[in-house]
Residue frames as a rotation matrix with the C-alpha (Angstrom) as fourth column:
MET 1
-0.837 -0.015 -0.547 131.97
-0.114 0.982 0.148 100.38
0.535 0.186 -0.824 122.74
GLY 2
-0.412 0.757 0.507 128.69
-0.903 -0.266 -0.336 99.10
-0.119 -0.596 0.794 124.02
ARG 3
-0.847 0.277 0.454 126.30
0.203 0.957 -0.205 96.26
-0.492 -0.082 -0.867 124.54
PHE 4
-0.658 0.601 -0.454 123.36
-0.753 -0.547 0.366 95.92
-0.028 0.582 0.813 122.26
LEU 5
0.062 0.799 0.599 120.06
-0.332 0.582 -0.742 94.20
-0.941 -0.153 0.301 121.70
LYS 6
-0.898 -0.325 -0.295 120.07
-0.389 0.278 0.878 91.87
-0.204 0.904 -0.376 118.76
THR 7
0.093 0.995 -0.039 116.85
-0.840 0.057 -0.540 91.13
-0.535 0.083 0.841 116.92
LEU 8
-0.903 -0.355 0.241 116.41
-0.216 0.861 0.460 87.53
-0.371 0.363 -0.855 115.89
PHE 9
0.009 0.913 -0.409 113.76
-0.991 -0.046 -0.125 86.34
-0.133 0.406 0.904 113.46
THR 10
-0.845 -0.228 0.485 112.58
-0.231 0.971 0.053 82.75
-0.483 -0.067 -0.873 113.47
THR 11
-0.820 0.554 -0.146 109.97
0.072 0.353 0.933 80.68
0.568 0.754 -0.329 111.70
THR 12
-0.238 0.764 -0.599 107.73
0.943 0.330 0.047 80.98
0.234 -0.554 -0.799 114.74
GLY 13
0.815 0.560 0.151 107.82
0.518 -0.820 0.243 84.75
0.260 -0.120 -0.958 114.94
LEU 14
0.294 -0.691 0.660 109.92
-0.200 -0.720 -0.665 87.58
0.935 0.064 -0.350 116.27
VAL 15
0.674 -0.185 -0.715 112.20
0.715 0.406 0.569 86.81
0.185 -0.895 0.405 119.18
LEU 16
0.560 -0.508 0.654 113.98
-0.381 -0.859 -0.342 89.65
0.735 -0.057 -0.675 120.91
ALA 17
0.770 -0.359 -0.528 117.01
0.600 0.689 0.407 88.40
0.218 -0.630 0.745 122.77
LEU 18
0.811 -0.582 0.062 119.69
-0.556 -0.732 0.394 90.13
-0.183 -0.354 -0.917 124.75
GLN 19
0.750 -0.661 -0.005 123.13
0.616 0.701 -0.358 89.23
0.241 0.266 0.934 123.55
ALA 20
0.610 -0.630 -0.480 126.42
0.042 -0.579 0.814 90.45
-0.791 -0.517 -0.327 124.90
SER 21
0.408 -0.507 0.759 128.62
0.912 0.181 -0.369 91.90
0.050 0.843 0.536 122.19
SER 22
-0.015 -0.474 -0.880 131.00
0.336 -0.832 0.442 94.76
-0.942 -0.289 0.172 121.55
LEU 23
-0.046 0.068 0.997 130.40
0.996 -0.078 0.051 97.08
0.081 0.995 -0.064 118.63
TRP 24
-0.642 -0.098 -0.761 130.93
0.198 -0.979 -0.040 100.74
-0.741 -0.177 0.648 117.83
ALA 25
-0.057 0.717 0.695 127.91
0.991 0.127 -0.049 102.11
-0.123 0.686 -0.718 115.99
ALA 26
-0.970 -0.217 0.108 127.77
0.236 -0.947 0.216 105.51
0.056 0.235 0.970 114.26
ALA 27
-0.417 0.901 0.121 124.00
-0.805 -0.427 0.411 105.08
0.422 0.074 0.904 114.26
GLY 28
-0.770 0.146 0.622 121.70
-0.395 0.656 -0.643 103.00
-0.501 -0.741 -0.447 116.38
SER 29
-0.781 0.585 -0.220 118.47
0.128 0.495 0.859 101.16
0.612 0.643 -0.461 115.75
ILE 30
-0.597 0.678 0.429 114.87
-0.785 -0.383 -0.487 101.30
-0.166 -0.627 0.761 116.92
TRP 31
-0.775 0.447 -0.446 112.19
0.185 0.836 0.517 98.72
0.604 0.318 -0.731 117.47
GLY 32
-0.760 0.543 0.357 108.79
-0.603 -0.386 -0.697 98.48
-0.241 -0.745 0.622 119.04
GLU 33
-0.711 0.642 0.285 105.33
0.609 0.766 -0.206 97.00
-0.351 0.027 -0.936 119.18
LEU 34
-0.796 0.515 0.319 102.45
-0.079 -0.610 0.788 98.30
0.600 0.602 0.526 117.08
LYS 35
-0.776 0.574 0.262 99.40
-0.418 -0.157 -0.895 99.31
-0.472 -0.804 0.362 119.08
PRO 36
-0.658 0.628 0.415 96.21
0.718 0.689 0.096 97.32
-0.226 0.361 -0.905 118.45
THR 37
-0.699 0.540 0.469 93.26
-0.034 -0.680 0.732 99.04
0.714 0.496 0.494 116.82
SER 38
-0.445 0.633 0.633 90.05
-0.894 -0.353 -0.275 99.80
0.049 -0.689 0.723 118.68
ALA 39
0.616 0.660 -0.429 88.98
-0.664 0.728 0.167 96.30
0.423 0.182 0.888 117.66
GLY 40
0.589 -0.453 0.669 92.01
-0.510 0.435 0.743 94.88
-0.627 -0.779 0.026 119.45
LEU 41
0.836 -0.249 0.489 93.79
0.500 0.713 -0.492 93.86
-0.226 0.655 0.721 116.24
VAL 42
0.070 -0.844 -0.533 97.28
-0.282 -0.529 0.801 94.50
-0.957 0.094 -0.275 114.91
PRO 43
0.444 0.129 -0.886 98.11
-0.883 -0.104 -0.458 94.52
-0.151 0.986 0.068 111.17
ASP 44
0.822 -0.178 0.541 98.91
0.222 0.975 -0.016 91.21
-0.524 0.133 0.841 109.54
PRO 45
-0.173 -0.973 -0.154 102.43
0.083 -0.170 0.982 91.02
-0.981 0.157 0.110 108.03
ALA 46
-0.373 0.081 0.924 100.84
0.899 0.280 0.338 90.55
-0.231 0.957 -0.177 104.61
ASP 47
0.548 0.717 0.430 99.12
0.782 -0.622 0.041 93.93
0.297 0.313 -0.902 105.01
LEU 48
0.822 -0.252 -0.511 101.71
0.181 -0.735 0.654 95.99
-0.540 -0.630 -0.558 106.88
SER 49
0.334 -0.787 0.518 104.42
0.829 -0.016 -0.559 97.93
0.448 0.616 0.647 105.04
PHE 50
0.772 -0.089 -0.629 106.73
0.294 -0.828 0.478 100.68
-0.563 -0.554 -0.613 106.11
ILE 51
0.434 -0.722 0.539 109.30
0.577 -0.237 -0.782 103.01
0.692 0.650 0.314 104.62
SER 52
0.740 -0.265 -0.618 112.01
0.468 -0.457 0.756 104.75
-0.483 -0.849 -0.215 106.61
TYR 53
0.379 -0.663 0.646 114.53
0.599 -0.356 -0.717 107.44
0.706 0.658 0.262 105.76
VAL 54
0.251 -0.407 -0.878 116.96
0.890 -0.260 0.375 109.71
-0.381 -0.875 0.297 107.57
GLY 55
-0.626 -0.658 -0.418 118.07
0.517 -0.752 0.408 113.33
-0.583 0.039 0.812 107.49
ASN 56
0.181 0.805 -0.565 114.81
-0.116 -0.553 -0.825 114.54
-0.977 0.215 -0.007 105.88
ASN 57
-0.264 -0.369 -0.891 116.07
-0.937 -0.120 0.327 112.95
-0.228 0.922 -0.315 102.67
ASP 58
0.469 0.553 0.689 114.31
-0.383 0.830 -0.405 110.04
-0.796 -0.074 0.601 100.97
ASP 59
0.175 -0.494 -0.852 117.03
-0.971 0.054 -0.231 109.31
0.160 0.868 -0.471 98.40
VAL 60
-0.762 -0.367 -0.533 117.53
-0.254 0.927 -0.276 106.03
0.595 -0.075 -0.800 100.28
LEU 61
0.223 0.884 0.411 114.58
-0.912 0.041 0.407 104.06
0.343 -0.465 0.816 101.64
HIS 62
-0.924 -0.381 -0.021 114.61
-0.328 0.821 -0.468 101.15
0.195 -0.426 -0.884 104.01
THR 63
0.006 0.993 -0.121 111.53
-0.788 0.079 0.610 98.89
0.615 0.092 0.783 104.17
GLU 64
0.446 0.256 0.857 110.23
-0.789 0.565 0.242 95.96
-0.423 -0.784 0.454 106.19
ASN 65
0.986 -0.110 -0.125 111.93
0.019 0.818 -0.574 93.76
0.166 0.564 0.809 103.59
SER 66
0.350 -0.920 0.176 115.35
-0.749 -0.387 -0.537 94.81
0.562 0.056 -0.825 104.91
TYR 67
-0.309 -0.444 0.841 115.43
-0.883 0.462 -0.081 91.76
-0.352 -0.768 -0.535 107.16
ASN 68
0.605 0.505 -0.615 114.61
-0.729 0.661 -0.175 89.01
0.319 0.554 0.769 104.71
SER 69
-0.243 -0.657 0.713 115.76
-0.785 0.565 0.253 85.58
-0.569 -0.499 -0.654 105.70
ALA 70
-0.938 -0.183 -0.294 115.77
-0.325 0.757 0.566 82.09
0.119 0.627 -0.770 104.31
VAL 71
-0.691 0.722 0.035 112.34
0.595 0.596 -0.539 81.54
-0.410 -0.352 -0.841 105.83
GLY 72
0.217 0.843 0.492 110.71
0.976 -0.196 -0.096 84.39
0.016 0.501 -0.866 103.96
THR 73
-0.504 -0.309 0.806 110.25
0.434 -0.898 -0.073 88.09
0.746 0.314 0.587 103.39
ASN 74
0.370 0.680 0.633 108.73
-0.150 -0.628 0.763 90.86
0.917 -0.378 -0.130 105.53
GLN 75
0.131 -0.353 -0.926 111.12
0.790 0.602 -0.117 89.98
0.599 -0.717 0.358 108.33
GLY 76
-0.822 -0.423 0.380 111.26
0.166 -0.818 -0.551 93.61
0.544 -0.390 0.743 109.54
TYR 77
-0.389 0.754 0.530 107.72
-0.919 -0.355 -0.169 93.16
0.061 -0.553 0.831 110.90
GLN 78
-0.623 0.180 -0.762 106.34
-0.013 0.971 0.240 89.98
0.783 0.160 -0.602 112.40
LEU 79
0.405 0.783 0.472 103.63
-0.696 -0.070 0.715 88.76
0.592 -0.618 0.517 114.69
HIS 80
-0.635 -0.535 -0.558 104.60
0.017 0.712 -0.702 86.94
0.772 -0.455 -0.443 117.86
GLU 81
-0.682 0.456 -0.572 101.97
0.730 0.379 -0.569 85.71
-0.043 -0.805 -0.591 120.31
GLY 82
0.289 0.944 0.161 99.42
0.957 -0.288 -0.030 88.08
0.018 0.163 -0.986 118.80
LYS 83
0.561 -0.170 -0.810 101.64
0.166 -0.936 0.312 91.16
-0.811 -0.309 -0.496 118.99
GLY 84
0.834 -0.223 0.505 103.19
0.507 -0.053 -0.861 92.99
0.218 0.973 0.069 116.04
TYR 85
0.453 -0.770 -0.449 106.91
0.292 -0.348 0.891 93.83
-0.842 -0.535 0.067 116.31
TRP 86
0.921 -0.202 0.332 108.97
0.264 -0.303 -0.916 95.97
0.286 0.931 -0.226 113.92
PHE 87
0.398 -0.876 -0.273 112.65
0.534 -0.021 0.846 96.85
-0.746 -0.482 0.459 113.65
VAL 88
0.939 -0.216 0.269 114.74
0.114 -0.541 -0.833 99.52
0.325 0.813 -0.483 111.86
ASN 89
0.398 -0.887 -0.232 118.54
0.735 0.157 0.660 99.42
-0.549 -0.433 0.714 111.87
PHE 90
0.930 0.020 -0.366 119.99
-0.130 -0.916 -0.381 102.81
-0.342 0.402 -0.849 110.93
MET 91
-0.060 -0.995 0.080 123.41
-0.298 0.094 0.950 101.28
-0.953 0.033 -0.302 110.31
ASN 92
-0.002 0.135 0.991 121.91
0.799 0.596 -0.079 100.14
-0.601 0.792 -0.109 107.01
PHE 93
0.942 0.239 0.237 121.95
0.332 -0.778 -0.534 103.78
0.057 0.581 -0.812 105.90
SER 94
0.123 -0.989 0.083 125.47
0.933 0.086 -0.351 104.76
0.340 0.120 0.933 104.88
GLN 95
-0.361 -0.253 0.898 124.76
0.182 -0.963 -0.198 108.44
0.915 0.092 0.394 105.62
ALA 96
0.671 0.741 -0.019 123.05
0.146 -0.107 0.984 107.93
0.727 -0.662 -0.180 108.99
MET 97
-0.569 -0.822 0.022 124.63
0.174 -0.147 -0.974 109.40
0.804 -0.550 0.227 112.10
ASP 98
-0.344 0.352 -0.871 123.69
0.939 0.147 -0.312 109.70
0.018 -0.924 -0.381 115.74
GLY 99
-0.486 0.212 -0.848 121.32
0.340 -0.848 -0.407 112.62
-0.805 -0.486 0.340 116.29
GLN 100
-0.974 0.172 -0.145 119.98
-0.202 -0.389 0.899 112.88
0.098 0.905 0.414 112.74
PRO 101
-0.206 0.967 0.150 116.21
-0.798 -0.077 -0.598 113.06
-0.566 -0.243 0.788 112.29
TYR 102
-0.998 -0.003 0.058 114.40
0.031 0.819 0.573 110.00
-0.049 0.574 -0.817 110.99
ALA 103
-0.179 0.983 -0.038 110.90
-0.942 -0.183 -0.281 109.16
-0.284 -0.014 0.959 109.82
VAL 104
-0.988 0.034 0.154 109.18
0.069 0.970 0.233 105.77
-0.142 0.241 -0.960 109.60
ILE 105
-0.374 0.898 -0.233 105.81
-0.922 -0.387 -0.008 105.67
-0.097 0.212 0.972 107.83
PHE 106
-0.885 0.161 0.437 103.73
0.072 0.974 -0.213 102.58
-0.460 -0.157 -0.874 108.61
THR 107
-0.412 0.793 -0.448 100.78
-0.907 -0.310 0.285 101.68
0.087 0.524 0.847 106.38
ASP 108
-0.499 0.428 0.753 98.11
0.029 0.877 -0.480 99.06
-0.866 -0.218 -0.450 106.92
THR 109
-0.927 0.049 -0.372 97.24
-0.373 -0.219 0.902 98.44
-0.038 0.975 0.221 103.27
LYS 110
-0.680 0.726 -0.108 94.11
0.691 0.683 0.236 96.48
0.245 0.086 -0.966 104.20
THR 111
0.178 0.775 -0.606 92.48
0.906 -0.369 -0.206 99.41
-0.384 -0.513 -0.768 106.00
GLY 112
0.252 -0.153 0.955 94.29
0.670 -0.685 -0.287 102.27
0.698 0.712 -0.070 104.26
THR 113
0.995 0.097 0.033 95.39
0.038 -0.645 0.763 103.73
0.095 -0.758 -0.645 107.60
GLN 114
0.222 -0.969 0.106 98.82
0.314 -0.032 -0.949 105.07
0.923 0.244 0.298 108.52
ALA 115
0.931 -0.128 -0.342 101.00
0.286 -0.327 0.901 105.94
-0.227 -0.937 -0.267 111.48
THR 116
0.507 -0.786 0.353 104.13
0.135 -0.332 -0.934 108.09
0.851 0.521 -0.063 111.25
LEU 117
0.771 -0.388 -0.505 106.97
0.578 0.093 0.811 107.85
-0.267 -0.917 0.296 113.74
GLU 118
0.545 -0.629 0.554 109.53
0.099 -0.608 -0.788 110.65
0.832 0.485 -0.269 113.84
GLY 119
0.935 -0.303 -0.185 112.55
0.178 -0.050 0.983 111.14
-0.307 -0.952 0.007 116.07
THR 120
0.463 -0.863 -0.205 116.32
-0.871 -0.400 -0.285 111.35
0.164 0.310 -0.936 116.15
ILE 121
0.475 -0.338 -0.812 118.68
-0.079 0.903 -0.422 108.44
0.876 0.265 0.402 115.63
PRO 122
0.976 -0.066 0.206 119.80
-0.205 0.025 0.978 107.08
-0.070 -0.998 0.011 119.00
GLY 123
0.174 -0.984 -0.046 123.45
-0.925 -0.147 -0.350 106.89
0.338 0.104 -0.935 119.96
THR 124
-0.298 -0.192 0.935 122.93
-0.600 0.799 -0.027 103.61
-0.742 -0.569 -0.354 121.78
TYR 125
-0.985 -0.175 -0.002 122.54
-0.109 0.599 0.794 100.55
-0.138 0.781 -0.609 119.59
THR 126
-0.554 0.831 -0.059 118.88
0.543 0.414 0.731 99.81
0.631 0.373 -0.680 120.23
GLN 127
-0.945 0.328 0.020 116.04
-0.252 -0.685 -0.684 102.00
-0.210 -0.651 0.729 121.48
VAL 128
-0.458 0.871 0.179 112.35
0.850 0.488 -0.199 101.26
-0.260 0.061 -0.964 121.97
ALA 129
-0.975 0.193 -0.114 110.09
-0.219 -0.928 0.303 103.70
-0.047 0.320 0.946 120.08
ASN 130
-0.427 0.897 0.110 106.35
0.385 0.291 -0.876 104.10
-0.818 -0.332 -0.469 120.45
VAL 131
-0.909 0.164 0.383 104.39
0.351 -0.194 0.916 104.28
0.225 0.967 0.118 117.19
PRO 132
-0.700 0.713 -0.031 101.29
-0.611 -0.621 -0.491 106.53
-0.370 -0.325 0.871 117.26
ALA 133
-0.128 0.766 0.630 97.87
0.157 0.643 -0.750 105.03
-0.979 0.003 -0.203 116.60
PHE 134
-0.833 -0.081 0.547 96.95
0.538 0.104 0.836 104.35
-0.125 0.991 -0.043 112.96
ASN 135
-0.097 0.849 -0.519 94.43
0.106 -0.510 -0.854 106.70
-0.990 -0.138 -0.041 111.37
ALA 136
0.251 0.276 0.928 92.80
0.943 0.149 -0.299 107.37
-0.221 0.949 -0.223 108.01
ASN 137
-0.015 -0.379 -0.925 94.68
0.211 -0.906 0.368 110.31
-0.977 -0.190 0.094 106.51
GLY 138
0.833 0.449 -0.324 93.87
-0.207 -0.290 -0.934 110.06
-0.513 0.846 -0.148 102.80
ALA 139
-0.186 -0.982 0.011 97.21
-0.429 0.091 0.899 108.50
-0.884 0.163 -0.439 101.86
PRO 140
0.092 0.155 -0.984 97.58
-0.991 0.116 -0.074 107.48
0.102 0.981 0.165 98.20
ALA 141
0.869 0.278 0.408 97.04
-0.330 0.942 0.060 103.76
-0.368 -0.187 0.911 97.65
ALA 142
-0.150 -0.928 0.342 100.03
-0.238 0.370 0.898 101.50
-0.960 0.053 -0.276 97.08
PRO 143
-0.182 0.046 -0.982 100.62
-0.976 -0.126 0.175 101.03
-0.116 0.991 0.068 93.31
SER 144
0.308 0.382 0.872 99.09
-0.294 0.909 -0.294 97.82
-0.905 -0.166 0.392 91.98
ASN 145
0.901 0.091 0.424 99.97
0.303 0.568 -0.765 95.42
-0.311 0.818 0.484 89.15
PHE 146
0.513 -0.808 -0.289 103.62
-0.766 -0.583 0.271 96.46
-0.387 0.082 -0.918 89.32
LYS 147
0.870 -0.206 0.447 105.76
0.350 0.898 -0.266 94.45
-0.347 0.388 0.854 86.85
ALA 148
0.268 -0.848 -0.457 109.30
-0.682 -0.502 0.532 94.43
-0.681 0.169 -0.713 85.55
THR 149
0.860 -0.119 0.497 110.71
0.397 0.767 -0.504 92.96
-0.321 0.631 0.706 82.32
ARG 150
0.195 -0.842 -0.502 114.13
-0.376 -0.537 0.755 93.28
-0.906 0.042 -0.422 80.78
GLN 151
0.911 -0.104 0.400 115.63
0.405 0.420 -0.812 93.11
-0.084 0.901 0.425 77.31
GLY 152
0.131 -0.947 0.293 119.37
0.544 -0.178 -0.820 93.40
0.829 0.266 0.492 77.37
LYS 153
-0.833 -0.502 -0.234 120.32
0.483 -0.451 -0.750 96.30
0.271 -0.738 0.618 79.61
VAL 154
-0.680 0.608 0.410 116.86
-0.489 -0.792 0.366 97.85
0.547 0.048 0.836 79.39
VAL 155
-0.802 0.491 -0.340 114.37
0.593 0.581 -0.558 97.21
-0.076 -0.649 -0.757 82.19
THR 156
-0.595 0.690 0.412 110.77
-0.215 -0.631 0.745 98.29
0.774 0.355 0.524 81.65
LEU 157
-0.908 0.350 -0.229 108.56
0.314 0.208 -0.926 98.88
-0.277 -0.913 -0.299 84.67
SER 158
-0.577 0.790 0.207 104.77
-0.160 -0.358 0.920 99.09
0.801 0.497 0.333 84.40
TRP 159
-0.857 0.375 -0.353 101.91
0.460 0.250 -0.852 99.55
-0.231 -0.893 -0.387 86.86
ASP 160
0.053 0.938 0.342 98.33
0.879 -0.206 0.430 100.72
0.474 0.278 -0.835 87.17
ALA 161
-0.886 -0.462 0.047 98.71
0.404 -0.816 -0.413 104.46
0.229 -0.347 0.909 87.72
ALA 162
-0.004 0.871 -0.491 96.11
0.892 -0.219 -0.396 106.47
-0.452 -0.440 -0.776 89.61
GLN 163
0.368 0.232 0.901 94.82
0.751 -0.645 -0.141 109.56
0.549 0.728 -0.411 87.86
GLY 164
0.721 -0.093 0.687 96.85
-0.199 -0.977 0.076 112.64
0.664 -0.191 -0.723 88.75
GLN 165
0.903 -0.400 0.160 99.29
-0.054 0.262 0.964 110.69
-0.427 -0.878 0.215 90.91
THR 166
0.472 -0.838 -0.274 103.07
-0.642 -0.115 -0.758 110.97
0.604 0.534 -0.592 90.49
TYR 167
0.990 -0.093 -0.102 105.58
0.131 0.861 0.492 108.34
0.042 -0.501 0.864 91.62
ARG 168
0.261 -0.962 0.079 109.14
-0.958 -0.248 0.143 107.80
-0.118 -0.112 -0.987 92.78
VAL 169
0.844 -0.056 -0.534 111.07
-0.168 0.917 -0.363 104.78
0.510 0.396 0.764 91.51
TYR 170
0.345 -0.727 0.594 113.59
-0.883 -0.036 0.469 103.00
-0.319 -0.685 -0.654 93.74
ARG 171
0.716 -0.207 -0.666 116.08
-0.277 0.792 -0.544 100.27
0.641 0.574 0.510 92.86
THR 172
0.341 -0.747 0.570 118.55
-0.748 0.151 0.646 98.02
-0.569 -0.647 -0.507 94.59
GLN 173
0.443 -0.274 -0.854 120.96
-0.631 0.581 -0.514 95.57
0.637 0.767 0.085 93.01
ASN 174
-0.666 -0.678 0.312 121.78
-0.671 0.361 -0.647 93.85
0.326 -0.641 -0.695 96.28
PRO 175
-0.006 0.670 -0.742 120.15
-0.033 0.742 0.670 90.52
0.999 0.029 0.018 97.17
SER 176
0.731 0.400 0.553 119.07
-0.543 -0.150 0.826 89.62
0.413 -0.904 0.108 100.68
GLY 177
-0.335 -0.913 0.233 121.99
-0.916 0.257 -0.307 87.25
0.221 -0.316 -0.923 101.05
THR 178
-0.325 0.308 0.894 119.65
-0.345 0.842 -0.415 84.27
-0.880 -0.444 -0.168 101.28
LYS 179
-0.975 -0.062 0.212 118.00
0.150 0.514 0.845 82.02
-0.161 0.856 -0.492 98.72
ASN 180
-0.204 0.977 -0.056 114.52
0.567 0.072 -0.820 83.54
-0.798 -0.199 -0.569 98.87
GLY 181
-0.242 0.055 0.969 115.00
0.961 -0.123 0.247 85.62
0.133 0.991 -0.023 95.71
ALA 182
0.823 0.567 -0.031 114.30
0.562 -0.805 0.189 88.94
0.082 -0.173 -0.981 97.44
SER 183
0.237 -0.728 0.643 116.45
0.117 -0.636 -0.763 92.05
0.964 0.256 -0.065 97.79
ASN 184
-0.595 -0.497 -0.632 118.14
0.706 0.053 -0.706 93.43
0.384 -0.866 0.320 100.88
GLY 185
0.316 0.909 -0.272 115.27
0.937 -0.255 0.238 95.91
0.147 -0.330 -0.933 101.21
ILE 186
0.083 -0.358 -0.930 117.44
0.373 -0.854 0.362 99.03
-0.924 -0.377 0.063 101.01
TYR 187
0.328 0.252 0.910 116.55
0.936 0.043 -0.349 101.02
-0.128 0.967 -0.222 97.90
HIS 188
-0.603 -0.559 -0.569 118.05
0.387 -0.829 0.404 104.04
-0.698 0.023 0.716 96.14
LYS 189
0.455 0.828 -0.328 115.88
0.146 -0.433 -0.890 106.57
-0.879 0.357 -0.317 94.32
ILE 190
-0.564 -0.636 0.526 116.45
0.621 0.093 0.779 106.61
-0.544 0.766 0.343 90.55
ALA 191
-0.707 0.374 0.599 113.52
0.352 -0.548 0.758 108.79
0.613 0.748 0.256 89.44
GLU 192
-0.577 0.608 -0.545 110.88
0.524 -0.236 -0.818 111.13
-0.626 -0.758 -0.183 90.84
GLY 193
-0.299 0.563 -0.770 107.86
-0.508 -0.777 -0.371 112.95
-0.808 0.280 0.519 89.48
VAL 194
-0.995 -0.078 0.063 107.07
0.004 0.596 0.803 110.02
-0.101 0.799 -0.593 87.17
VAL 195
-0.243 0.948 -0.203 103.67
-0.783 -0.316 -0.536 110.46
-0.572 0.029 0.820 85.52
GLY 196
0.309 0.426 -0.850 101.71
-0.865 0.497 -0.065 107.55
0.395 0.756 0.522 84.06
GLY 197
0.777 0.197 0.598 102.24
-0.499 0.773 0.392 103.84
-0.385 -0.603 0.699 84.43
THR 198
0.827 -0.556 0.086 105.62
0.520 0.696 -0.496 103.11
0.216 0.455 0.864 82.83
TYR 199
0.684 -0.725 -0.082 109.30
-0.632 -0.645 0.431 103.80
-0.365 -0.243 -0.899 83.45
THR 200
0.864 -0.461 -0.204 112.43
0.180 0.660 -0.729 102.58
0.470 0.593 0.653 81.65
ASP 201
0.688 -0.692 0.220 115.69
-0.501 -0.233 0.833 101.87
-0.526 -0.683 -0.507 83.48
GLU 202
0.637 -0.561 -0.528 119.08
-0.336 0.415 -0.846 100.58
0.693 0.716 0.076 82.35
VAL 203
0.601 -0.465 0.650 121.22
-0.626 0.232 0.744 98.15
-0.497 -0.855 -0.152 84.34
PRO 204
-0.410 -0.837 -0.363 124.27
-0.904 0.319 0.285 96.02
-0.123 0.445 -0.887 83.42
VAL 205
0.220 0.555 -0.802 123.35
-0.711 0.654 0.258 92.70
0.668 0.514 0.539 81.82
VAL 206
-0.426 -0.463 -0.777 125.20
0.136 0.816 -0.561 90.75
0.894 -0.345 -0.285 84.51
SER 207
-0.986 -0.006 0.169 123.25
-0.159 -0.315 -0.936 92.39
0.059 -0.949 0.309 87.35
PRO 208
-0.251 0.950 -0.188 119.87
0.891 0.302 0.338 91.45
0.378 -0.083 -0.922 88.78
ALA 209
-0.905 0.011 0.425 117.75
-0.127 -0.961 -0.245 94.37
0.406 -0.276 0.871 90.00
TRP 210
-0.350 0.812 -0.467 114.86
0.936 0.326 -0.134 94.82
0.044 -0.484 -0.874 92.43
TYR 211
-0.790 0.142 0.597 112.41
0.058 -0.951 0.303 97.73
0.611 0.274 0.743 92.34
ILE 212
-0.281 0.830 -0.481 109.70
0.891 0.039 -0.452 99.35
-0.357 -0.556 -0.751 94.42
LEU 213
-0.461 0.284 0.840 107.41
0.426 -0.760 0.491 102.23
0.778 0.585 0.230 93.53
VAL 214
-0.520 0.255 -0.815 106.28
0.784 -0.236 -0.575 104.90
-0.339 -0.938 -0.077 96.01
PRO 215
0.374 0.693 0.617 103.43
0.813 -0.565 0.141 107.39
0.446 0.449 -0.774 95.42
GLU 216
-0.714 -0.624 0.317 104.59
0.426 -0.747 -0.510 110.96
0.555 -0.229 0.800 95.96
LEU 217
-0.838 0.340 -0.426 102.98
0.296 -0.372 -0.880 113.30
-0.458 -0.864 0.211 98.46
LYS 218
-0.481 0.782 0.395 99.31
0.354 -0.239 0.904 113.99
0.802 0.575 -0.162 97.96
ASN 219
0.591 0.667 0.453 97.64
-0.078 -0.512 0.855 116.47
0.803 -0.541 -0.251 100.30
GLY 220
0.156 -0.661 0.734 100.84
-0.911 -0.384 -0.153 116.32
0.383 -0.645 -0.662 102.34
VAL 221
0.462 0.084 0.883 100.66
-0.581 0.781 0.229 112.53
-0.670 -0.619 0.410 102.79
ARG 222
-0.435 -0.692 -0.576 103.02
-0.900 0.345 0.265 109.90
0.015 0.634 -0.773 101.38
GLY 223
0.609 0.752 -0.254 101.59
-0.764 0.642 0.069 106.59
0.215 0.152 0.965 100.16
ALA 224
0.483 -0.374 0.791 102.69
-0.296 0.781 0.550 103.02
-0.824 -0.500 0.267 100.83
HIS 225
-0.452 -0.726 -0.517 105.28
-0.791 0.059 0.609 101.37
-0.412 0.685 -0.601 98.63
SER 226
0.397 0.560 -0.727 104.40
-0.863 0.497 -0.088 98.78
0.312 0.663 0.681 96.02
LEU 227
0.892 -0.219 0.395 105.25
0.099 0.948 0.303 95.12
-0.440 -0.231 0.868 96.05
GLU 228
-0.040 -0.967 -0.251 108.86
-0.576 -0.183 0.797 94.45
-0.817 0.176 -0.549 95.17
VAL 229
0.966 0.231 0.111 109.48
-0.042 0.569 -0.821 93.25
-0.253 0.789 0.560 91.60
SER 230
0.131 -0.991 0.016 112.74
-0.368 -0.033 0.929 92.06
-0.921 -0.128 -0.369 90.08
VAL 231
0.880 -0.045 -0.472 114.59
-0.433 0.333 -0.838 91.05
0.195 0.942 0.274 86.95
GLY 232
0.698 -0.663 0.272 117.40
0.337 0.638 0.692 88.53
-0.632 -0.392 0.669 86.88
SER 233
-0.130 -0.810 -0.572 120.74
-0.540 -0.426 0.726 88.96
-0.831 0.404 -0.382 85.20
LEU 234
0.549 0.313 -0.775 121.05
-0.836 0.217 -0.504 87.81
0.010 0.925 0.380 81.60
LEU 235
-0.653 -0.730 -0.203 123.24
-0.692 0.684 -0.230 85.03
0.307 -0.009 -0.952 82.90
GLU 236
-0.699 0.538 0.472 119.99
-0.038 0.631 -0.775 83.57
-0.715 -0.559 -0.420 84.20
LYS 237
-0.525 0.629 0.573 116.83
0.849 0.341 0.403 82.59
0.058 0.699 -0.713 82.36
GLU 238
-0.964 0.205 0.170 115.02
-0.189 -0.976 0.104 85.76
0.188 0.068 0.980 81.32
GLU 239
-0.333 0.895 -0.297 111.64
0.787 0.437 0.436 86.00
0.520 -0.088 -0.850 82.95
ILE 240
-0.036 0.432 0.901 109.20
-0.400 -0.833 0.383 88.27
0.916 -0.347 0.203 84.71
MET 241
-0.559 -0.185 -0.808 109.61
0.610 0.567 -0.553 87.92
0.561 -0.802 -0.204 88.44
GLN 242
-0.048 0.605 0.795 106.74
-0.512 -0.698 0.500 89.15
0.857 -0.383 0.343 90.57
GLY 243
-0.050 -0.012 -0.999 107.48
0.586 0.809 -0.039 87.91
0.809 -0.587 -0.033 94.02
ALA 244
-0.650 -0.516 -0.558 108.38
0.728 -0.211 -0.653 89.10
0.219 -0.831 0.512 97.41
PRO 245
0.384 0.784 0.488 105.30
0.443 -0.620 0.647 90.90
0.810 -0.033 -0.586 98.60
ASN 246
-0.734 -0.637 0.236 106.33
0.140 -0.481 -0.865 93.63
0.665 -0.602 0.442 101.02
């Protein structure tokens, strides 16, 4: 049993508050502040994305959209009083356990720079982690013009593919639990090594689905994920939904 830090997100920014509570956690969580660039700036939430995975296995990805709330998306990273705060809760990974390795790859899509944080999952609930400085490492660009349409059970994904680049496709069928139309930000890999700019998936007609696309390693570097796209269930009006920028 233990006491833990609880991360609260508000319309005015990120508020970190100590709360007394009892909880047994098989895996803890990490949070921290992004270091400013040499110009004294931190990434804007509209430009910052991250992916995290555990156990050297990216079958399940967790993004900054994992903390969506009624006030908006990107709740896993926010600015507060000019500082950029991020949060990763490893309890959102069903396979995560204390002591397993993790990786969190941060990308500033505006500058094309990245920072990679690696460590082991803490046994305590919350641990502060220091993210290295961002640098230009030749990471593949985030896929653009990502769209999803459905006809019956068939969902067709399309995007502007970069020449010679392969992609991994991730899906979740779990909403954020709020009314913002976004997912819970925890995605499962459904395809890898995808060449070109299209992929076809199949989901039950009663289920909505959310997707992201991740460029595979190029020169040993992983790219940033795409915007999240979604299709509604056929119980809803059929439409293309391009929302929830990550």
